[in-house]
C-alpha positions as CSV (number, residue, x, y, z in Angstrom):
1,M,0.0,-0.3,0.2
2,N,1.4,3.8,-1.1
3,T,1.4,6.0,1.5
4,P,1.5,9.7,0.4
5,I,4.6,11.4,1.0
6,Q,4.2,14.3,3.8
7,Y,6.5,17.1,3.0
8,P,7.3,19.3,6.1
9,E,6.0,23.1,4.4
10,A,2.5,23.8,2.8
11,S,2.3,24.3,-1.0
12,E,2.2,28.6,-1.5
13,S,1.9,27.9,-5.4
14,T,-1.6,28.6,-5.7
15,T,-1.3,32.1,-4.0
16,A,1.6,33.1,-6.2
17,L,-0.6,31.9,-9.7
18,V,-3.5,34.0,-8.0
19,L,-1.4,37.1,-6.9
20,G,0.2,37.0,-10.1
21,I,-3.2,36.9,-12.1
22,L,-4.6,39.3,-10.0
23,G,-1.6,41.6,-10.5
24,L,-1.9,41.4,-14.2
25,I,-5.0,41.9,-14.5
26,V,-6.5,44.2,-11.3
27,C,-4.1,46.0,-9.3
28,G,-0.3,46.1,-10.7
29,I,1.0,46.3,-7.1
30,L,0.3,42.5,-6.5
31,G,3.0,41.9,-9.0
32,P,6.2,41.8,-7.5
33,F,4.5,39.8,-4.5
34,A,3.6,36.7,-7.0
35,W,7.3,37.1,-8.3
36,Y,8.7,36.9,-5.4
37,I,6.7,34.0,-3.8
38,G,7.0,31.7,-6.8
39,N,10.9,31.8,-6.4
40,K,10.5,30.9,-3.1
41,E,7.9,28.1,-4.0
42,V,10.2,26.6,-6.7
43,K,13.3,26.7,-4.7
44,A,11.8,25.1,-1.8
45,I,10.1,22.2,-4.5
46,D,13.9,21.8,-5.7
47,E,15.4,21.7,-2.3
48,G,12.5,19.2,-1.6
49,R,10.6,20.7,1.0
50,R,7.3,20.7,-0.7
51,D,5.2,19.0,-3.0
52,P,6.8,18.6,-6.5
53,T,3.5,18.6,-8.6
54,N,2.5,22.2,-7.5
55,R,5.7,23.6,-9.5
56,G,3.9,24.4,-12.8
57,T,1.3,26.3,-11.0
58,A,4.4,28.2,-8.9
59,N,6.0,28.6,-12.2
60,A,2.8,30.2,-13.7
61,G,2.4,32.3,-10.0
62,K,6.0,33.0,-11.5
63,I,6.1,34.5,-15.0
64,L,2.2,36.2,-14.1
65,G,4.4,38.2,-11.1
66,A,7.0,38.9,-13.3
67,V,5.1,40.1,-16.4
68,G,2.8,41.8,-14.1
69,T,6.0,43.9,-12.4
70,V,7.3,44.7,-15.6
71,F,3.9,46.2,-16.3
72,L,3.9,47.8,-13.4
73,G,7.1,49.4,-13.9
74,V,6.3,50.6,-17.4
75,G,3.2,52.3,-15.6
76,I,5.2,53.9,-13.2
77,I,7.9,55.8,-15.6
78,I,4.8,56.6,-18.3
79,G,3.0,58.1,-15.5
80,V,6.4,60.0,-14.1
81,V,6.4,61.4,-17.6
82,V,3.1,62.2,-18.5
83,L,3.7,64.1,-14.9
84,L,6.7,66.1,-15.7
85,F,5.4,67.1,-19.1
86,V,1.9,68.3,-17.1
87,I,4.2,70.3,-15.1
88,V,6.7,72.0,-17.6
89,V,3.5,73.0,-19.8
90,S,2.1,74.6,-16.9
91,T,4.8,76.3,-15.5
92,D,5.1,77.6,-19.7
93,V,1.5,78.9,-19.8
94,S,2.0,80.2,-16.1
95,S,4.7,82.4,-17.2
96,L,3.5,83.9,-20.5
97,G,0.7,85.7,-18.8
């Protein structure tokens, strides 16, 4: 009779996946958290502390988190550029009057 293997730590792969999806679609700030948790989960699986059947879910969360982090970074850069543009334009207009 086969008994299931007990791993010393509970898996966080579903957490990484959910945060990755939410970070990509709803709230970009969750992307880096998904990336971090996914990386941590894959390392724990490699070290034998967590169930290896969850590797695909952990990798998906890690990838979605990385993509969400890139989108967040691009959004921040665009926001700063737009803000600086508005400040420059508003100071030029006010100096004309």
